[in-house]
N, C-alpha and C positions, 0 to 999 in steps of 0.2 A: 979725153975731156968729157965725152959722152957716155964712157965706162963709168965714170965715178958718179954721173948723174941717176944712173941706174941703182947703183950701191945705195945711195943717199935716198932715194925714193923707195927703196925696198926696207931700210932701217926705217924709214917714217911710216910705213904703214905696219909694220911688225910693232912699234912703239905705239901707235894708235889703237891696234888691236889690243894688245895689253892694257892699256889705259880703259879702254871701254869697260874691261871686266873688274876695274877699280874704283868705280864711281859710288858715291856715298847714297846707297839704297837700302833701306830698312824692310824689312818683310811687310810693315805695315803699307807701304809705297808699291807693293805689287800688285799686278793686275790679279781677280779673282781666282783666275784658273792657277795661278802661280803660287797664292799665300798658302802658306802652311795650315795642315788640318788641326783641327783642336784635338788634344788627346784628353778621355774622359777620366776623372780622378779615381772612380771607383767601379771599374766594371763588372756587370755580372756574368759569370762564366756559366755555360752549360753544366745544369746539374746543381747550381748554387740555389741554397733555399733563401738565405737571409742576405739583406743589404743594408747598408747605411742610409739613412734620412737625414738631411741637414748636416751640420758642423760638426766636428769631434772638438769638443772643448775641455779645457783643462783649468782647474782651481787653483792658484798657486799663491805666492807669497812674493808681493812685489818686489823686484830686484834679487830675487832668490831661486825657488824651485817650484815645481810643480807638483803637487800631492794626489791628485785624484783626476781620473779623466772620464768625462761623460760623451755619451753617443745614444743615438736613437737607432733602433734596428725593427726591420718590418720584413714580411715575407717578398720575395723576389717575384714578380709576376703573381698570377692567380695559383696559389700552390695550397696544398693542405696545411692545416694549422700544426703549430710545432710547440711541443712539450718544453717550456722554458727550465723546469726542473731536469731535464735530461742532458742539457747544454753544458758543453765545457769552454772555458775561456782560458787562454795562456799569454802571458804578457812577456815580450822580451825586449831588450834594449843591447847597447853594445857590449855590456858586462853580464848579465844575467839573463836567463828564461825561468820564468817561474808559473806554474800552475796555479791561478787563483779560485778559492773556493768559494761557494755562494753562502750570502749572510744568512742566518736562523730564518727561515720562514719566505725567503727569498726577495722579501722587499725591506728597504731600509739603506740608510748610510752605511757603506762599508767600513769596517777597521783595514787596518794594513792587511795587505796579503788576502783580500776577500772582494767580490763583487756584487750588488745588489741590484734590484730594479728600483727606481726613484719614483715612477709615475707610469701610466699606461695613458697614451693618447688614443683617442677615438675608441674607446671600449666597446666591445660587443657582447652584450649579455651580461651575467653577473661577474663579479670579480673572479677570477681565475688565473691559472698560470700558464694558459695556453695563450699562443700568440696567433691570431687569426688575421684573414685577409685585409683588413682595413686598419688593423691596429698597430699602433707603435709602441714597443717598451723601450724607457729610457734607462740605460744602464750606465751604473757608473762604476770604475773598477779604481782600486786603491792599491798599487803595488808596494811591496816592502821597502824600496828605496825610491826617493823621489826622482823626478825628470829634471835634469838641468838643460839650460840655454842650448839650443842648435841640436840636441840630442835625437836620434833617429830611433822610433819604437816600433814595434809590430805587435799588433792584438789580433789573435786567431780565435774566432768564435766557432767552434764545432757543434753542429746540429747532430741529433740521434741519427739521422739520414740525410744523405746528400753531401756534397762538396762545402767545407768549410769557408767561412769569410774571412777574409785576410786583409785588415786594415793596418797600412802603413803611413805614419804621420812623422813630422819633424817638430821640436818645439822652437818656438821662437827665439830670436835673438836675444830679445829683453823679456823678460817673466813679468806679467803684470797679473792682477787680483784675479782677472777673468782671461784667460786665453784662447785662441783659435789655434788647434795645431793644424799645421800647412799639410798639404797632399806633396807626398814626393812626385 
């Protein structure tokens, strides 16, 4: 009879240790030393010249598609100015990859297949096409095909020197007139 008590006690201890790992605790209930680390949405890599400031947004037709995408770029850290006439912008989604062309004069609302500078924030000196340390150039791109709900896109912005800036976003499940494209 004593042998059965040992087996029963062993079984209860094994069951208790397994049940201890199956409690309902979410990461928010973990002590600070065990909570997950936040992941930055847009990491600046070594040698990268440009970075995104603020949200990446898209203008669309409610319940339909997003036609153009707007974002602000600035210099990463303290860096020499960048000639915006020398950058290249490539757009890619699940179906196509296309090189977008700048609008005539670089400023203005772009037609399909083009990009343009909508405005300059914190402008230094007289208006020009050079991005300086405190400036932010708000760029709008207009791919040839519209962006559909939940579609993943990649925008690659290549300055004349240094590493390119790669922006990956996903369209929201429901398209509104003004949308924030979500980081991956």
